[in-house]
C-alpha positions as a printed Julia matrix, in Angstrom:
234×3 Matrix{Float64}:
 -17.72  -19.74  -17.78
 -17.04  -16.13  -16.83
 -20.05  -14.93  -18.8
 -22.22  -17.52  -17.05
 -21.16  -16.38  -13.57
 -21.4   -12.74  -14.57
 -25.05  -13.29  -15.51
 -25.74  -14.96  -12.17
 -24.04  -12.19  -10.2
 -25.95   -9.46  -11.99
 -29.24  -11.28  -11.56
 -28.64  -11.5    -7.81
 -27.57   -7.85   -7.57
 -30.71   -6.71   -9.39
 -32.81   -8.54   -6.79
 -30.86   -7.24   -3.8
 -31.65   -3.98   -2.01
 -27.96   -3.05   -2.1
 -24.66   -4.74   -2.98
 -21.26   -3.99   -1.47
 -17.89   -4.16   -3.18
 -14.48   -3.63   -1.58
 -13.55   -0.51   -3.55
 -14.91    2.23   -5.75
 -13.16    0.62   -8.75
 -15.48   -2.4    -8.61
 -18.48   -0.18   -7.88
 -17.78    1.95  -10.93
 -17.26   -1.16  -13.09
 -20.72   -2.41  -12.09
 -22.29    0.96  -12.89
 -20.63    1.01  -16.31
 -22.56   -2.16  -17.13
 -25.82   -1.39  -15.36
 -26.22    2.03  -13.7
 -29.56    1.03  -12.19
 -27.99   -1.44   -9.75
 -27.62   -0.04   -6.23
 -24.03   -0.78   -5.27
 -21.72    0.79   -2.71
 -18.0     0.66   -2.04
 -17.2    -0.47    1.49
 -13.67   -0.8     2.81
 -12.18   -4.28    2.69
 -10.1    -3.71    5.83
 -11.39   -2.45    9.16
  -9.18   -1.81   12.2
 -10.79   -2.01   15.62
  -7.82   -0.49   17.45
  -5.22    2.06   16.44
  -1.72    2.65   17.71
  -1.79    4.76   20.86
   1.48    6.44   19.98
   3.65    6.35   16.88
   7.31    7.42   17.24
   8.13   10.38   14.99
  11.92   10.27   15.41
  12.59   10.29   11.67
  16.04   11.87   12.05
  17.11    8.65   13.78
  15.51    6.29   11.28
  17.31    4.83    8.3
  16.44    2.82    5.23
  13.66    2.12    2.78
  11.27   -0.78    3.38
   9.25   -3.04    1.08
   6.87   -5.68    2.47
   5.2    -8.36    0.35
   5.25  -12.11   -0.19
   6.93  -13.38   -3.35
   4.43  -16.1    -4.13
   2.53  -13.12   -5.58
   4.24  -12.18   -8.9
   3.46   -8.42   -8.77
   5.57   -8.15   -5.6
   8.59   -9.74   -7.27
   8.21   -7.45  -10.28
   7.95   -4.42   -7.98
  11.16   -5.24   -6.12
  13.09   -6.05   -9.3
  11.97   -2.79  -10.93
  12.84   -0.77   -7.85
  16.23   -2.44   -7.36
  17.29   -2.15  -10.99
  15.78    1.12  -12.2
  15.0     3.27   -9.15
  17.32    2.46   -6.27
  20.58    3.19   -8.15
  19.43    6.78   -8.71
  18.54    7.08   -5.02
  21.96    5.77   -4.0
  23.64    8.47   -6.08
  22.02   11.06   -3.83
  22.03    8.96   -0.64
  25.08    6.68   -0.86
  24.54    5.05    2.53
  20.8     4.34    2.28
  19.67    0.71    2.49
  16.69   -1.01    0.9
  15.16   -3.67    3.16
  13.03   -6.31    1.45
  10.63   -8.32    3.63
   8.49  -11.18    2.41
   8.06  -14.93    2.39
   8.99  -17.33   -0.41
  11.97  -15.32   -1.64
  12.97  -16.45   -5.14
  16.56  -16.95   -6.32
  16.18  -13.88   -8.55
  15.17  -11.71   -5.6
  17.87  -13.15   -3.32
  20.48  -12.41   -5.98
  19.72   -8.69   -5.67
  21.62   -8.62   -2.38
  25.25   -7.99   -3.24
  28.15   -6.65   -1.14
  27.95   -2.89   -0.74
  24.91   -2.3    -3.0
  22.64   -1.42   -0.07
  19.98   -4.08   -0.74
  19.14   -6.29    2.23
  16.87   -9.28    1.58
  15.3   -10.05    4.95
  12.83  -12.65    3.69
  10.19  -13.87    6.11
  10.21  -12.1     9.48
   8.15  -12.4    12.66
   5.39   -9.93   13.48
   7.66   -8.43   16.14
  10.5    -7.93   13.67
   8.15   -6.39   11.12
   6.84   -3.98   13.73
  10.43   -3.0    14.55
  11.2    -2.41   10.87
   8.16   -0.18   10.45
   9.37    1.83   13.45
  13.02    2.05   12.36
  12.85    2.56    8.57
  12.25    6.08    7.34
  10.14    5.47    4.22
   8.05    2.57    2.88
   8.06    2.02   -0.89
   5.37    0.08   -2.78
   6.46    0.24   -6.45
   3.79   -2.04   -7.93
   3.45   -1.99  -11.71
   0.49   -4.34  -12.02
  -2.06   -6.12   -9.86
  -5.7    -5.63   -8.96
  -7.77   -4.8    -5.93
  -7.02   -2.97   -2.72
  -3.42   -3.53   -1.64
  -3.24   -4.64    1.98
   0.47   -3.81    2.2
  -0.3    -0.13    1.54
  -2.92    0.0     4.28
  -0.68   -1.9     6.69
   2.1     0.65    6.17
  -0.3     3.57    6.68
  -1.72    1.92    9.8
   1.82    1.74   11.18
   2.36    5.44   10.54
   4.86    5.05    7.73
   5.45    7.71    5.06
   4.57    5.79    1.89
   5.41    6.24   -1.78
   3.57    4.01   -4.25
   2.28    3.9    -7.81
  -1.23    4.44   -9.1
  -1.55    0.63   -9.12
  -0.57    0.51   -5.45
  -3.12    3.19   -4.63
  -5.9     1.65   -6.75
  -9.25    1.33   -5.05
  -8.23    3.1    -1.83
 -10.49    6.15   -1.35
  -8.84    9.59   -1.15
  -5.5     7.92   -0.39
  -3.55   10.72   -2.05
  -4.28   12.63    1.17
  -1.97   10.27    3.06
   0.77    9.14    0.67
   2.67   10.05   -2.5
   1.93    8.52   -5.9
   4.46    8.29   -8.73
   4.52    5.95  -11.75
   7.84    6.65  -13.49
  11.19    5.31  -12.32
  12.77    8.77  -12.44
   9.89   10.38  -10.57
   9.75    7.59   -7.99
  13.47    8.01   -7.27
  13.13   11.79   -7.0
  10.09   11.63   -4.7
  11.72    9.01   -2.48
  14.98   10.94   -2.18
  13.19   14.19   -1.39
  11.01   12.6     1.26
  13.92   10.73    2.81
  15.86   13.98    3.19
  12.94   15.78    4.84
  12.16   14.4     8.33
   9.61   17.15    8.96
   7.64   16.14    5.86
   7.82   12.53    7.09
   6.25   13.67   10.36
   3.5    15.53    8.53
   2.74   12.47    6.43
   2.71   10.3     9.54
   0.07   12.51   11.15
  -1.93   12.33    7.93
  -1.78    8.53    7.92
  -3.3     8.26   11.37
  -6.11   10.72   10.64
  -6.79    9.06    7.31
  -6.93    5.49    8.64
  -9.21    6.41   11.54
 -11.59    8.2     9.18
 -11.81    5.57    6.45
 -10.74    2.23    7.94
 -12.23    2.23   11.43
 -15.47    0.59   12.54
 -17.08    4.04   12.65
 -15.88    4.76    9.13
 -17.33    1.52    7.79
 -20.61    2.07    9.64
 -20.97    5.55    8.12
 -21.14    3.89    4.7
 -23.8     1.32    5.5
 -25.87    2.81    8.33
 -28.51    4.29    6.03
 -29.14    0.83    4.55
 -30.38   -0.48    7.9
 -33.0     2.17    8.63
């Protein structure tokens, strides 16, 4: 069945003047099969408005934040990996730091991570207002995804909210030039080290916050999207 639909898709793309895909990963995959097809990567998320002001009081902020629904298996795997293999090393350096986990459909395995005095707080589903407060009060957002495909909305949401973000190459997949705005680390040891270093450096958090706002306005605004497609309408 997949081969059948692949043939249909490619036949349509060969007839079209241009095709759009939501990231450069898909664009490059198309070109690997047929480099003659005209295909462009256009952002999957576009923000019409941006935050007028983002608090940069990182000295007053506390905690690490993860956001993602647990009906999606990669999110559960990410939190379990972080809680078991990364967070203990962070707590050795930062004994009082907390890890806040936000997301709907919390499983028993995820809920069991919250134990007395281990610093893990399973918030579960929260309102938009509560999520906004958490983005403004937590110091660093972590997105330790080990598998999954496509552009990760949770990464863009965190950047939009001005959060310093640490993720993996999977979390950053398909997002153009995102290494300009966040940190990428794939090993448990490296992830713990990067997170601890960033957490202890409020000035670096501020620098990353400024980078997030510039980055999102450039790549995920209406103007940024139009820059990609405007030549196709002339």
